[in-house]
C-alpha positions, 0 to 999 in steps of 0.5 A, a space after each residue: 830365441 836361439 838354444 845355445 851360442 858359439 863363439 870360440 873365444 879364449 877365457 882370459 885368466 881372472 883376477 877377481 876373488 868372487 869370480 871363477 870362469 870355467 872352460 868346459 872345451 880345451 881352448 889349446 885344442 882348436 881342431 877338437 873344438 872345430 871337430 866339437 862345433 862343426 859336425 852339426 854344420 855338414 850333418 845340417 847342410 847334407 840333408 834333403 832340407 837344409 839346416 843350420 843349428 842356430 847357435 852359429 848366430 852367436 858369434 860377438 856381433 850375433 850376441 849384440 844383434 840379438 840384444 838389439 832384437 829384444 829391445 824391438 818393439 815387435 819383439 814382445 817375448 822379452 819385455 813380458 817374460 821381464 815384466 812377469 819376473 818382475 811381479 813374481 821373482 820374490 814369490 819365486 825366490 820365497 818358494 825356492 828359499 836360499 839357494 844359488 842360481 844357474 842359468 843356461 844361455 846366460 848372455 847379457 845375465 839381465 834377467 837374472 838380476 831380477 831374481 839376484 835382488 829378490 833373494 839379496 831382498 830376503 837377506 839371502 847368501 847370493 851365488 850364479 853360475 852362468 853358463 853360455 859358449 860366448 866366452 866374452 860375454 859370459 865374463 863381461 856380465 859377469 863382471 857387471 854382477 860383480 859390481 852390482 851386487 857385492 855378496 855375490 859370488 859367481 861360477 862361469 861355464 864356457 860351453 854347450 848345454 849339454 856339457 854344463 849339464 853333465 858337469 855343473 860344480 858342487 853345489 855350495 848353497 842349501 839348493 839350486 835353481 837351474 833357470 832357462 829363460 826366453 822361451 829357447 826351450 822353442 827352438 828344439 824340436 819336440 824329440 830334442 825337447 825329451 832328450 832336454 828334460 832328461 838331461 836337466 832332470 839327470 843334472 838336478 838332485 831330488 829337491 832342486 828347482 827348474 825355472 823354464 821360460 816359455 812363449 805361448 801360442 797366439 795369433 799368427 799376425 803378432 807371432 809372424 811381427 815379432 820375427 819380422 821387425 820393420 827395422 830389419 835387425 831380425 833379418 841381419 841377425 839371421 844372416 849374421 849366421 852364414 857371416 860366422 860360418 864364413 869366418 869360423 870355418 873359412 867358408 865363401 857363402 855369397 850373403 847378398 843372395 840369401 833372405 831372410 823369410 819367417 812364417 808361422 806354421 799353425 799346424 805344428 805351432 812353430 815359427 820357422 825361420 829361412 834363409 833363402 838363396 836368390 841364385 844357384 851357388 856353390 859353398 865351400 867350408 874350408 875348414 870343414 872339408 865341405 862342398 854343397 851346391 845351393 839351388 836358386 830358390 832353395 830354403 836353409 832352415 835356421 831355427 824355429 821357435 816353438 809355442 806351447 801350451 802350459 798343461 801340456 808342457 807341465 804334464 811333459 816335465 812332470 814325466 820327466 820328474 820335474 813336478 811343476 810347482 807354480 806357473 805365473 802368466 801376463 795378463 794377455 796370455 802371452 808368455 809363461 813361466 812354470 817352477 818345477 821341482 826335481 822328485 
């Protein structure tokens, strides 16, 4: 659901012989980290249409809420993508051959297990590079994987996608497959998507792979239900971004005055998610030296979730030297996986 995850947790020194966790931001420099993380908040809240970067959804509580969202009956994305991976993982592994798997926004690393299983079934070596800015969930999921796969080695990168793509470690296995699942791509505007594909292409060597999972355009009713679940978990997840900002940057957002709003903009083919303020308030984020006034009825855009056409997306990828090799969808044509090879 979200492009990147921010949690300032410090990685504890690990003692597992098959685990390396590399922080890309120096935890001893909190001011530099705040500057790097907070500049986008200042920028977003100073726009005419106020926005917040969706990566701030993911403190520890936000990460747990997102895991709950993935299990909701209305939220078809996770189970549909998982079903495709379950049926096609062996085909993917045979196509790429023996390769190390890297995953942007690895989180609990649930789906990657399907690919690890496929490579293990084919008798191939196992190496995984989880990439996430939530240090705690990265290390805990990595340790769980090491218990499940005795031959697996893990090199985790704690940081933003941009930093990780610039600093991927040298490939150990014959090739690499970079995975970007969950339709997290949908959180990017078309311009941001163009930049992201350029970064991916620059991070991969010719012959390496990019596996992309994307949500497809479908009925408004189905889409809006997925982001307005009856249990209210998505609303709680949305409001948690303000709680995270209050904690992280010494803020005073009054969460009780905000309401979760989500709808499908069919013209732009994107779900738009807002927090609507019910009573005028002046918010200060002391660690960012920021004060902003929010009018009654004013909305803060916290996320977009674009929906895609596979043929059009394939052409965009090919234009960036990421040539689609195979494409898979479910029987309802709700979700798609595209495996590309760097030219």
